[in-house]
C-alpha positions as CSV (number, residue, x, y, z in Angstrom):
1,X,0.0,0.0,0.0
2,X,1.4,3.4,-0.9
3,X,1.5,6.2,1.7
4,X,3.0,9.6,2.4
5,X,6.0,9.8,4.8
6,X,7.2,13.0,6.6
7,X,10.6,14.5,5.6
8,X,13.3,13.3,7.9
9,X,15.0,16.7,8.1
10,X,13.6,19.9,9.7
11,X,10.4,20.8,7.9
12,X,11.0,24.5,8.7
13,X,13.9,24.6,6.2
14,X,12.6,22.2,3.5
15,X,8.9,23.2,2.9
16,X,9.6,26.8,1.6
17,X,12.1,25.3,-0.9
18,X,9.6,22.7,-2.0
19,X,6.9,25.3,-2.4
20,X,9.2,27.4,-4.5
21,X,10.0,24.4,-6.8
22,X,6.3,23.7,-7.2
23,X,5.5,27.3,-7.9
24,X,8.2,27.5,-10.6
25,X,6.9,24.2,-12.1
26,X,3.3,25.5,-12.2
27,X,4.3,28.8,-13.8
28,X,6.4,27.0,-16.3
29,X,3.6,24.7,-17.2
30,X,1.2,27.5,-17.6
31,X,3.6,29.5,-19.8
32,X,3.9,26.3,-21.9
33,X,0.2,26.0,-22.2
34,X,-0.3,29.7,-23.2
35,X,2.6,29.4,-25.6
36,X,0.9,26.5,-27.4
37,X,-2.7,27.8,-27.2
38,X,-4.6,26.8,-30.3
39,X,-5.9,29.3,-32.8
40,X,-9.6,29.4,-32.1
41,X,-10.3,32.3,-34.5
42,X,-11.2,29.8,-37.3
43,X,-12.3,26.2,-37.5
44,X,-9.4,23.7,-38.0
45,X,-8.8,22.6,-41.5
46,X,-10.4,19.2,-42.4
47,X,-7.8,16.7,-43.5
48,X,-8.3,14.0,-46.0
49,X,-10.3,10.9,-45.1
50,X,-8.1,8.0,-44.0
51,X,-7.9,5.2,-46.5
52,X,-9.9,2.2,-45.9
53,X,-7.6,-0.7,-46.5
54,X,-9.0,-4.2,-45.9
55,X,-6.8,-7.2,-45.8
56,X,-7.1,-9.3,-48.9
57,X,-10.3,-11.3,-49.0
58,X,-9.6,-15.0,-49.7
59,X,-12.6,-16.6,-51.5
60,X,-12.8,-20.4,-51.1
61,X,-15.5,-23.0,-51.0
62,X,-16.3,-26.1,-49.2
63,X,-16.7,-29.6,-50.8
64,X,-20.5,-29.0,-51.1
65,X,-19.9,-25.8,-53.0
66,X,-20.7,-23.5,-50.1
67,X,-18.7,-20.2,-50.7
68,X,-16.4,-19.1,-47.9
69,X,-15.0,-15.5,-47.7
70,X,-12.1,-15.1,-45.3
71,X,-10.5,-11.9,-44.1
72,X,-7.6,-12.3,-41.8
73,X,-7.4,-9.8,-38.8
74,X,-4.6,-10.8,-36.4
75,X,-4.7,-7.9,-34.0
76,X,-7.1,-9.6,-31.5
77,X,-7.4,-13.3,-31.0
78,X,-11.1,-13.6,-31.9
79,X,-13.0,-14.9,-34.8
80,X,-16.4,-13.8,-36.3
81,X,-18.2,-16.4,-38.4
82,X,-21.4,-15.3,-40.2
83,X,-23.6,-17.6,-42.3
84,X,-25.8,-15.4,-44.5
85,X,-28.6,-16.7,-46.6
86,X,-30.0,-14.5,-49.4
87,X,-33.7,-15.0,-48.6
88,X,-35.5,-13.0,-45.9
89,X,-38.9,-12.4,-44.5
90,X,-40.3,-11.3,-47.9
91,X,-40.7,-15.1,-48.4
92,X,-43.4,-15.2,-45.8
93,X,-46.6,-16.7,-47.2
94,X,-49.4,-14.0,-47.4
95,X,-51.4,-15.7,-44.6
96,X,-48.4,-16.1,-42.3
97,X,-46.7,-12.8,-42.3
98,X,-44.1,-12.8,-39.5
99,X,-43.5,-16.6,-39.6
100,X,-39.9,-16.0,-40.9
101,X,-39.2,-13.7,-37.9
102,X,-40.6,-16.2,-35.5
103,X,-38.6,-19.1,-37.1
104,X,-35.4,-17.1,-36.9
105,X,-36.0,-16.4,-33.1
106,X,-36.9,-20.1,-32.5
107,X,-33.6,-21.3,-34.0
108,X,-31.9,-20.3,-30.7
109,X,-34.6,-22.1,-28.6
110,X,-33.3,-25.6,-29.2
111,X,-30.9,-27.2,-31.7
112,X,-29.3,-30.5,-32.2
113,X,-29.6,-32.4,-29.0
114,X,-29.7,-29.3,-26.8
115,X,-32.6,-27.5,-25.3
116,X,-32.8,-23.7,-25.2
117,X,-31.1,-23.5,-21.8
118,X,-28.5,-26.1,-22.6
119,X,-27.6,-24.2,-25.8
120,X,-27.3,-20.9,-23.9
121,X,-25.1,-22.5,-21.2
122,X,-22.8,-24.1,-23.8
123,X,-22.4,-20.8,-25.7
124,X,-21.7,-18.9,-22.4
125,X,-19.2,-21.4,-21.3
126,X,-17.1,-20.7,-24.4
127,X,-17.2,-17.0,-23.9
128,X,-19.0,-16.7,-27.2
129,X,-21.9,-14.9,-28.7
130,X,-24.3,-16.7,-31.0
131,X,-27.5,-15.4,-32.6
132,X,-29.9,-15.5,-35.5
133,X,-31.3,-12.4,-37.3
134,X,-33.6,-11.9,-40.2
135,X,-34.4,-8.9,-42.4
136,X,-36.7,-8.6,-45.5
137,X,-33.7,-9.7,-47.6
138,X,-31.7,-12.2,-45.7
139,X,-31.2,-14.5,-42.7
140,X,-28.0,-14.6,-40.8
141,X,-26.5,-16.8,-38.1
142,X,-23.6,-15.0,-36.4
143,X,-20.9,-16.4,-34.1
144,X,-18.3,-14.3,-32.2
145,X,-15.8,-16.4,-30.2
146,X,-12.2,-16.4,-28.9
147,X,-10.2,-18.1,-31.6
148,X,-8.9,-20.7,-29.1
149,X,-12.6,-21.9,-28.6
150,X,-13.5,-21.8,-32.3
151,X,-13.3,-25.6,-32.7
152,X,-15.8,-26.0,-29.8
153,X,-18.1,-23.3,-30.9
154,X,-18.5,-24.2,-34.6
155,X,-20.6,-27.4,-33.9
156,X,-23.0,-25.2,-31.8
157,X,-23.3,-22.8,-34.7
158,X,-23.9,-25.6,-37.1
159,X,-26.6,-27.1,-34.9
160,X,-28.4,-23.8,-34.8
161,X,-28.1,-23.2,-38.5
162,X,-28.8,-26.7,-39.8
163,X,-30.6,-28.6,-37.0
164,X,-33.0,-26.3,-35.2
165,X,-35.7,-28.3,-33.4
166,X,-38.5,-25.7,-33.0
167,X,-39.9,-27.0,-29.7
168,X,-43.6,-26.4,-29.3
169,X,-43.4,-25.1,-25.7
170,X,-40.9,-22.5,-26.7
171,X,-43.1,-21.4,-29.5
172,X,-45.9,-20.8,-27.1
173,X,-43.7,-18.7,-24.9
174,X,-42.4,-16.6,-27.8
175,X,-46.0,-16.3,-29.2
176,X,-47.2,-14.7,-25.9
177,X,-44.2,-12.4,-25.8
178,X,-44.9,-11.2,-29.3
179,X,-48.6,-10.7,-28.7
180,X,-47.7,-8.6,-25.6
181,X,-45.1,-6.6,-27.7
182,X,-47.8,-5.8,-30.2
183,X,-50.1,-4.5,-27.5
184,X,-47.3,-2.4,-26.1
185,X,-46.4,-1.1,-29.7
186,X,-50.0,0.1,-30.1
187,X,-49.4,2.5,-27.2
188,X,-46.1,3.9,-28.5
189,X,-46.6,6.8,-30.9
190,X,-43.2,6.5,-32.6
191,X,-43.8,2.8,-33.4
192,X,-47.4,3.5,-34.6
193,X,-46.0,6.1,-37.0
194,X,-43.3,3.8,-38.4
195,X,-45.8,1.0,-38.9
196,X,-48.4,3.3,-40.4
197,X,-45.9,4.8,-42.8
198,X,-45.0,1.3,-44.1
199,X,-48.7,0.4,-44.4
200,X,-49.5,3.6,-46.2
201,X,-46.7,3.1,-48.7
202,X,-47.0,-0.7,-49.3
203,X,-50.5,-1.5,-48.3
204,X,-51.2,-5.0,-46.9
205,X,-48.2,-6.5,-48.7
206,X,-45.3,-8.0,-46.7
207,X,-43.3,-4.8,-46.8
208,X,-46.3,-2.9,-45.4
209,X,-46.8,-5.3,-42.4
210,X,-44.9,-5.3,-39.1
211,X,-41.8,-7.6,-39.2
212,X,-43.3,-9.8,-36.4
213,X,-46.6,-10.1,-38.2
214,X,-50.1,-9.3,-37.0
215,X,-52.0,-10.6,-33.9
216,X,-54.0,-12.9,-36.2
217,X,-50.9,-14.3,-38.0
218,X,-48.9,-14.8,-34.8
219,X,-51.8,-16.8,-33.2
220,X,-51.9,-19.0,-36.3
221,X,-48.2,-20.1,-36.3
222,X,-47.7,-23.8,-35.8
223,X,-44.4,-25.8,-35.5
224,X,-45.0,-27.1,-39.0
225,X,-45.2,-23.5,-40.3
226,X,-41.8,-22.7,-38.8
227,X,-40.2,-25.8,-40.2
228,X,-41.7,-25.1,-43.7
229,X,-40.5,-21.5,-44.0
230,X,-37.0,-22.6,-42.6
231,X,-36.7,-25.4,-45.2
232,X,-38.0,-23.1,-48.0
233,X,-35.6,-20.2,-47.3
234,X,-32.6,-21.5,-45.4
235,X,-30.8,-23.2,-48.3
236,X,-27.2,-24.0,-49.0
237,X,-27.5,-22.8,-52.6
238,X,-28.3,-19.3,-51.4
239,X,-25.8,-19.2,-48.5
240,X,-22.3,-17.8,-48.0
241,X,-19.9,-18.2,-45.0
242,X,-18.0,-15.1,-43.9
243,X,-15.0,-15.5,-41.7
244,X,-13.1,-12.5,-40.1
245,X,-10.5,-12.7,-37.5
246,X,-7.3,-14.2,-36.2
247,X,-7.4,-17.2,-38.5
248,X,-5.9,-18.4,-41.8
249,X,-7.6,-20.3,-44.6
250,X,-5.5,-23.4,-44.0
251,X,-6.6,-23.7,-40.3
252,X,-10.2,-22.6,-40.5
253,X,-11.3,-24.4,-43.7
254,X,-11.0,-27.9,-42.2
255,X,-13.1,-26.8,-39.2
256,X,-15.7,-25.3,-41.5
257,X,-15.8,-28.4,-43.7
258,X,-16.5,-30.6,-40.7
259,X,-19.3,-28.3,-39.5
260,X,-21.0,-27.3,-42.7
261,X,-19.5,-29.5,-45.5
262,X,-22.4,-32.0,-45.1
263,X,-25.1,-29.4,-45.8
264,X,-26.6,-30.7,-49.0
265,X,-28.3,-28.5,-51.5
266,X,-32.1,-28.7,-51.7
267,X,-33.5,-30.5,-54.7
268,X,-35.2,-28.4,-57.4
269,X,-32.6,-25.7,-57.8
270,X,-32.5,-22.3,-56.2
271,X,-35.5,-20.7,-54.5
272,X,-37.3,-18.3,-56.8
273,X,-36.8,-14.6,-55.8
274,X,-39.4,-13.2,-53.4
275,X,-42.1,-11.1,-55.1
276,X,-41.2,-7.5,-55.3
277,X,-42.9,-5.2,-52.9
278,X,-45.8,-3.4,-54.7
279,X,-46.1,0.2,-53.4
280,X,-49.5,1.9,-53.4
281,X,-50.0,4.1,-56.4
282,X,-49.8,7.8,-55.5
283,X,-50.1,10.8,-57.8
284,X,-50.7,13.5,-55.1
285,X,-49.8,14.3,-51.6
286,X,-52.0,12.6,-49.0
287,X,-52.3,13.0,-45.2
288,X,-53.0,10.2,-42.8
289,X,-53.9,11.0,-39.2
290,X,-53.9,8.4,-36.5
291,X,-55.5,9.7,-33.3
292,X,-53.7,9.3,-30.0
293,X,-55.7,11.3,-27.5
294,X,-53.7,13.3,-25.0
295,X,-50.3,12.7,-26.8
296,X,-47.8,15.4,-25.7
297,X,-46.0,15.0,-29.1
298,X,-47.0,14.5,-32.7
299,X,-45.0,11.9,-34.5
300,X,-44.5,13.0,-38.2
301,X,-43.4,10.8,-41.1
302,X,-43.2,12.2,-44.6
303,X,-42.0,10.5,-47.7
304,X,-42.5,8.0,-50.5
305,X,-41.1,4.8,-51.9
306,X,-37.4,5.3,-52.6
307,X,-34.8,3.2,-54.3
308,X,-33.2,-0.2,-54.1
309,X,-29.6,-0.8,-52.8
310,X,-28.5,-1.4,-56.4
311,X,-29.4,2.1,-57.5
312,X,-26.6,3.7,-59.7
313,X,-27.4,7.0,-57.8
314,X,-26.3,5.6,-54.4
315,X,-23.5,8.0,-53.8
316,X,-25.3,11.2,-54.8
317,X,-28.3,10.1,-52.7
318,X,-26.1,9.5,-49.7
319,X,-24.5,13.0,-50.0
320,X,-27.9,14.7,-50.7
321,X,-29.6,13.0,-47.7
322,X,-26.7,14.0,-45.4
323,X,-27.4,17.6,-46.3
324,X,-31.1,17.2,-45.8
325,X,-31.4,15.1,-42.7
326,X,-28.6,12.5,-42.4
327,X,-26.5,14.2,-39.8
328,X,-26.9,16.4,-36.6
329,X,-26.0,19.5,-38.6
330,X,-28.4,18.7,-41.4
331,X,-31.0,21.2,-42.6
332,X,-34.0,19.4,-41.1
333,X,-32.4,19.2,-37.6
334,X,-31.0,22.7,-37.7
335,X,-34.3,24.1,-38.7
336,X,-36.8,22.2,-36.5
337,X,-34.5,21.7,-33.4
338,X,-32.0,24.4,-33.3
339,X,-33.8,27.3,-34.9
340,X,-37.4,26.7,-33.8
341,X,-37.1,24.3,-30.9
342,X,-40.1,22.2,-32.1
343,X,-38.3,18.8,-31.5
344,X,-35.4,17.0,-30.0
345,X,-34.3,15.9,-33.4
346,X,-35.4,15.7,-37.0
347,X,-33.9,13.4,-39.7
348,X,-34.3,11.8,-43.0
349,X,-33.2,8.5,-44.5
350,X,-33.3,6.1,-47.4
351,X,-33.9,2.5,-46.4
352,X,-32.3,0.7,-49.4
353,X,-33.2,-2.9,-49.8
354,X,-33.2,-5.5,-52.6
355,X,-36.4,-3.8,-53.6
356,X,-37.2,-0.2,-53.3
357,X,-37.4,0.8,-49.7
358,X,-38.9,3.9,-48.3
359,X,-37.5,7.5,-48.1
360,X,-38.7,9.1,-44.9
361,X,-38.3,12.4,-43.1
362,X,-39.2,12.1,-39.5
363,X,-39.5,13.9,-36.1
364,X,-41.5,13.9,-32.9
365,X,-42.7,17.5,-32.4
366,X,-44.6,19.4,-29.8
367,X,-48.3,18.9,-30.2
368,X,-49.0,22.7,-30.4
369,X,-46.4,23.1,-33.1
370,X,-47.6,20.2,-35.4
371,X,-48.8,22.4,-38.3
372,X,-45.8,24.7,-38.0
373,X,-43.4,21.7,-38.1
374,X,-45.1,20.4,-41.2
375,X,-44.6,23.7,-42.9
376,X,-40.9,23.7,-42.0
377,X,-40.5,20.1,-43.2
378,X,-41.9,21.0,-46.6
379,X,-39.8,24.1,-46.8
380,X,-36.7,21.9,-46.5
381,X,-38.0,19.2,-48.8
382,X,-38.5,21.7,-51.5
383,X,-35.2,23.6,-50.8
384,X,-33.0,20.5,-51.2
385,X,-34.2,20.2,-54.8
386,X,-32.2,23.4,-55.6
387,X,-28.4,23.6,-55.9
388,X,-26.5,23.0,-52.6
389,X,-23.9,25.7,-51.8
390,X,-20.3,24.6,-52.2
391,X,-19.4,24.9,-48.5
392,X,-22.4,22.9,-47.4
393,X,-21.7,20.2,-50.1
394,X,-18.0,20.0,-48.9
395,X,-19.0,19.7,-45.3
396,X,-21.5,16.9,-46.0
397,X,-19.0,14.9,-48.1
398,X,-16.4,15.3,-45.4
399,X,-19.0,14.0,-42.8
400,X,-19.6,10.9,-44.9
401,X,-16.0,10.2,-45.9
402,X,-14.4,10.8,-42.5
403,X,-17.0,8.6,-40.7
404,X,-16.7,5.7,-43.1
405,X,-13.6,4.1,-41.8
406,X,-15.3,3.7,-38.4
407,X,-17.4,1.1,-39.9
408,X,-14.5,-1.3,-40.2
409,X,-13.1,-1.2,-36.6
410,X,-14.0,-4.6,-35.4
411,X,-14.4,-8.1,-36.8
412,X,-18.1,-7.8,-36.4
413,X,-18.2,-4.4,-38.3
414,X,-16.2,-6.0,-41.2
415,X,-18.4,-9.1,-41.3
416,X,-21.6,-7.0,-41.6
417,X,-20.1,-5.0,-44.5
418,X,-19.3,-8.3,-46.2
419,X,-22.9,-9.4,-45.6
420,X,-24.1,-6.4,-47.6
421,X,-21.7,-7.4,-50.3
422,X,-23.2,-10.8,-50.4
423,X,-26.8,-9.9,-50.2
424,X,-26.7,-6.9,-52.6
425,X,-24.1,-8.3,-55.0
426,X,-21.7,-5.5,-54.5
427,X,-18.3,-5.4,-56.4
428,X,-15.2,-6.9,-54.7
429,X,-13.6,-3.4,-54.7
430,X,-16.7,-1.6,-53.5
431,X,-15.3,-0.6,-50.1
432,X,-12.0,0.7,-51.6
433,X,-14.0,2.8,-54.1
434,X,-16.5,4.2,-51.5
435,X,-14.7,7.4,-50.3
436,X,-13.4,8.4,-53.8
437,X,-17.0,8.0,-55.1
438,X,-18.3,10.2,-52.3
439,X,-15.6,12.8,-53.0
440,X,-16.5,12.8,-56.7
441,X,-20.2,13.7,-56.1
442,X,-20.9,17.2,-57.6
443,X,-23.5,19.8,-56.6
444,X,-25.3,19.0,-59.9
445,X,-25.5,15.3,-59.1
446,X,-27.0,16.1,-55.6
447,X,-29.6,18.4,-57.1
448,X,-30.5,15.8,-59.8
449,X,-30.8,13.1,-57.1
450,X,-33.1,15.3,-55.0
451,X,-35.3,16.2,-57.9
452,X,-35.6,12.6,-58.8
453,X,-36.1,11.0,-55.4
454,X,-37.5,13.8,-53.1
455,X,-40.9,14.7,-54.5
456,X,-42.8,16.8,-51.9
457,X,-45.9,17.0,-54.1
458,X,-46.6,13.2,-54.1
459,X,-45.6,12.3,-50.6
460,X,-47.5,10.4,-47.9
461,X,-47.7,12.4,-44.7
462,X,-48.4,10.4,-41.6
463,X,-49.1,12.1,-38.3
464,X,-49.8,10.3,-35.0
465,X,-51.1,12.6,-32.3
466,X,-54.0,14.2,-30.4
467,X,-56.5,14.6,-33.3
468,X,-58.7,17.1,-31.5
469,X,-55.7,19.4,-30.9
470,X,-53.9,19.0,-34.3
471,X,-56.5,18.3,-37.0
472,X,-57.7,21.9,-37.5
473,X,-54.1,23.2,-38.0
474,X,-53.2,20.3,-40.4
475,X,-56.4,20.9,-42.5
476,X,-55.6,24.6,-42.7
477,X,-52.3,23.8,-44.5
478,X,-54.2,22.2,-47.4
479,X,-51.5,19.6,-47.9
480,X,-53.9,17.2,-49.6
481,X,-56.8,14.8,-48.8
482,X,-56.8,13.8,-45.1
483,X,-57.7,10.2,-44.0
484,X,-58.2,9.3,-40.4
485,X,-56.9,5.8,-39.4
486,X,-57.3,3.8,-36.3
487,X,-54.5,1.9,-34.6
488,X,-56.1,-1.4,-35.6
489,X,-56.0,-0.1,-39.3
490,X,-52.3,0.3,-38.9
491,X,-51.4,-3.0,-37.2
492,X,-54.1,-5.2,-38.6
493,X,-56.2,-7.4,-36.3
């Protein structure tokens, strides 16, 4: 234990000398600080974006033809193994929306010879993380593990991916959880707004229905439904293994072969692509109001169907949206939050999928400022269609470019980027080209993208709030025909 001891000599002679030394040191340090004080009269110059240099990706395959993408990262002794399958919840049958999401959740509730608890204990014992996720476009089984335990963890991952048991008792438990979550969602204005916006854009198609399904569909799920959607979508001929971490191809391939090499391809060839999402036809601006009596805020969603991930305008759209609502200093946030104080935050985004996902501008605003907020939203949606000033364009491109390398910091980050490459068929040099492509975006390209993809005159406007308080003000704006919806209209029954 460290402690302070008194000076052995006379303190009367030593302390003044010590105080003087300390005083000189403090003055010297202060002079050094003032001598090196930064120039705060102007912002620092923004330097170039750091290069994104990934280790070489080694593309191999197992004996059954399953592709394996390997990226070596030897800084930390961990490995990330992702099995991604290029079919998602868009494959849900029309009467069983949400069954893919339920099947994905159930894959961790029993696999191989292990129950849910036994599987969780085995994963925890290895210091690993193992999970299953699903989007509209893909399923993924993801394993993160110390490389020293990889050989023990891969059989667990293979059991979850290839041998889920879908126990009936666990289905009942998850069913009740999801029905409870739906009840809770119907009381959350932000969730109501998000679900309503999808419903307005895509109708009762899969893309317009909550990912977990409706109360009716959730109640209808049987174990056979889970097994059927799993067999239909989770196929070796649509899968890729991604490996990132402290491994080499020579060491990891035999382990992967043992775990996944016996996965046979389903008969009949690859699964047909999911039907494209069919957006509702819209030739004018329309307003949809969902009543939530007594709500202290109004949740606003404005937009229309946007673009797919394969759009050739990806980079101009990214820069344009950064200017509009894709950063804290964006126009929407500076207007509605900083200038007017109507909201804690306003934003916009393009959800790019295999099919055209939505473009949406969003905020939760004060109830008594709902109509004023709508006015400011449309002010910015119209203004972005004009030429962006050079300084604002440069700032937005720097924001995108300088943040981009942060998406490659961990093995998990890199594996998720590679998943995008698999699911959306991106070029092998896509990541290396990203920052130069952002830098090359011109003001003309931004304006062209805005004019093409931000169309204030044919947007859907969804507002969730206290109808009695906000409807008169919304009607006075004359934005377009107004339809009142119930929460049950939004979520389905």
